[in-house]
C-alpha positions as CSV (number, residue, x, y, z in Angstrom):
1,X,-21.3,-6.5,18.7
2,X,-21.2,-4.1,15.9
3,X,-17.6,-4.8,15.0
4,X,-18.2,-8.8,14.5
5,X,-20.6,-7.8,11.5
6,X,-18.1,-5.3,9.9
7,X,-14.8,-7.6,10.2
8,X,-14.2,-9.8,7.6
9,X,-15.6,-13.3,8.0
10,X,-12.4,-14.9,6.4
11,X,-10.1,-13.2,8.7
12,X,-12.3,-13.9,11.8
13,X,-12.5,-17.6,10.9
14,X,-8.5,-17.7,10.2
15,X,-8.0,-16.1,13.8
16,X,-10.2,-18.4,15.4
17,X,-8.3,-21.5,13.8
18,X,-5.1,-19.9,15.1
19,X,-6.7,-19.9,18.8
20,X,-7.8,-23.5,18.3
21,X,-4.4,-24.4,17.1
22,X,-2.8,-22.7,20.3
23,X,-5.1,-24.6,22.7
24,X,-3.8,-28.0,20.8
25,X,0.0,-27.1,20.4
26,X,0.0,-25.8,24.1
27,X,-2.1,-29.2,24.9
28,X,-4.6,-27.2,26.9
29,X,-7.7,-29.0,28.3
30,X,-10.8,-27.1,27.7
31,X,-11.0,-25.6,31.1
32,X,-7.7,-24.4,30.8
33,X,-8.3,-23.0,27.2
34,X,-11.2,-21.0,28.4
35,X,-9.4,-19.7,31.4
36,X,-6.7,-18.6,29.3
37,X,-8.8,-16.9,26.9
38,X,-10.8,-15.3,29.8
39,X,-7.5,-13.9,31.2
40,X,-6.7,-12.3,28.0
41,X,-10.2,-11.3,26.8
42,X,-12.5,-11.3,29.8
43,X,-14.7,-13.5,27.5
44,X,-14.8,-17.6,27.6
45,X,-15.6,-18.2,24.1
46,X,-14.1,-17.0,20.7
47,X,-17.7,-16.6,19.0
48,X,-18.3,-13.8,21.9
49,X,-15.1,-12.0,20.5
50,X,-14.5,-9.0,18.4
51,X,-11.4,-8.7,16.0
52,X,-9.2,-7.0,18.8
53,X,-10.2,-9.6,21.4
54,X,-9.2,-12.4,19.1
55,X,-6.2,-10.6,18.5
56,X,-5.5,-10.5,22.2
57,X,-6.2,-13.9,22.8
58,X,-3.7,-15.1,20.1
59,X,-1.0,-12.7,21.6
60,X,-1.8,-14.2,25.0
61,X,-1.0,-17.7,23.7
62,X,2.1,-16.3,22.1
63,X,3.2,-15.1,25.5
64,X,2.6,-18.8,26.6
65,X,4.8,-20.1,24.1
66,X,2.8,-20.6,20.9
67,X,4.6,-20.3,17.7
68,X,2.2,-20.5,14.7
69,X,3.8,-22.2,11.6
70,X,2.8,-22.1,8.2
71,X,2.2,-25.7,6.2
72,X,5.5,-26.3,4.5
73,X,5.1,-26.1,0.5
74,X,1.7,-24.6,0.9
75,X,1.0,-22.5,-2.3
76,X,-0.8,-19.1,-2.3
77,X,-4.2,-19.4,-3.5
78,X,-5.9,-16.3,-5.4
79,X,-7.4,-15.1,-2.2
80,X,-4.1,-15.1,0.0
81,X,-2.7,-13.3,-3.2
82,X,-5.7,-10.7,-3.0
83,X,-4.7,-10.1,0.5
84,X,-1.0,-9.2,-0.7
85,X,-2.8,-6.8,-3.4
86,X,-4.8,-5.4,-0.5
87,X,-1.8,-4.7,1.9
88,X,-0.4,-2.8,-1.0
89,X,-3.5,-1.1,-1.6
90,X,-3.8,-0.3,1.8
91,X,-0.2,1.4,2.1
92,X,-1.1,3.5,-0.8
93,X,-4.3,4.7,1.3
94,X,-2.0,5.3,4.1
95,X,0.3,7.4,1.8
96,X,-2.4,9.2,0.1
97,X,-4.1,10.2,3.9
98,X,-0.6,11.8,5.0
99,X,-0.1,13.6,1.6
100,X,-3.7,14.9,1.8
101,X,-2.9,16.0,5.4
102,X,0.2,17.7,4.5
103,X,-1.8,19.5,2.0
104,X,-3.9,20.7,4.7
105,X,-7.2,18.8,3.2
106,X,-7.2,16.7,6.2
107,X,-7.5,17.7,10.0
108,X,-6.6,14.4,11.6
109,X,-3.3,12.6,10.1
110,X,-3.7,9.6,12.8
111,X,-5.3,6.3,12.1
112,X,-8.3,7.0,13.8
113,X,-9.3,9.5,11.4
114,X,-8.5,7.4,8.4
115,X,-10.2,4.8,9.9
116,X,-13.2,7.1,10.1
117,X,-12.7,8.0,6.4
118,X,-12.9,4.7,5.5
119,X,-15.6,3.8,7.4
120,X,-18.0,6.4,5.6
121,X,-16.5,5.6,2.5
122,X,-17.1,1.8,2.3
123,X,-18.9,0.6,5.7
124,X,-15.6,-1.2,6.7
125,X,-14.7,-0.1,10.2
126,X,-10.8,-0.3,10.0
127,X,-8.4,0.2,7.2
128,X,-6.7,-2.7,8.3
129,X,-9.8,-5.0,7.3
130,X,-10.3,-3.3,3.8
131,X,-9.7,-6.6,1.4
132,X,-11.9,-6.2,-1.1
133,X,-10.3,-4.6,-4.2
134,X,-13.5,-2.5,-4.8
135,X,-13.4,-1.1,-1.5
136,X,-9.6,-0.3,-1.6
137,X,-10.4,1.4,-4.8
138,X,-13.0,3.7,-3.8
139,X,-11.0,4.9,-0.9
140,X,-8.0,5.5,-3.2
141,X,-10.0,7.3,-5.4
142,X,-11.3,9.3,-3.3
143,X,-8.2,10.1,-1.8
144,X,-6.6,11.3,-5.1
145,X,-9.7,13.5,-5.2
146,X,-9.0,15.2,-2.2
147,X,-5.5,15.4,-3.1
148,X,-5.8,17.1,-6.3
149,X,-8.4,19.7,-4.6
150,X,-5.6,20.4,-2.0
151,X,-3.1,20.8,-4.8
152,X,-5.3,23.1,-6.8
153,X,-6.1,25.3,-3.5
154,X,-2.2,25.4,-2.7
155,X,-1.5,26.5,-6.3
156,X,-4.2,29.2,-6.4
157,X,-3.0,30.9,-3.4
158,X,0.5,31.0,-4.2
């Protein structure tokens, strides 16, 4: 299960908590809960699931009527604020990737190409799983360098 190790542990834990909250919220017995996650993912335990399967289980519980709620008045921890910053950085990464594609530096403009690039740069399998600032910065700096090379090549051809 290669994805299990590359997926950030904190995010994985959060998703499992959401699934268990859904179980309580929907008042499912243990057997009903396991049948539901098996119907959604083919697995009977969250510990056996990768990120996509965990997300599939959450979506399945939402289709059954589960509505996740945040805690009222909860303040953002520095870790949560870092996630918002990481989201801004992921947006910048995507924008730089598309710019590099438009300059002809990148052949595959789609998410799969970007994910392969991120994997080579950081060892993290998907751009959506980038949460550490140093990983985001590594990718951004590499894309900036690629963009500069593309601009230099476009300028020398003109």
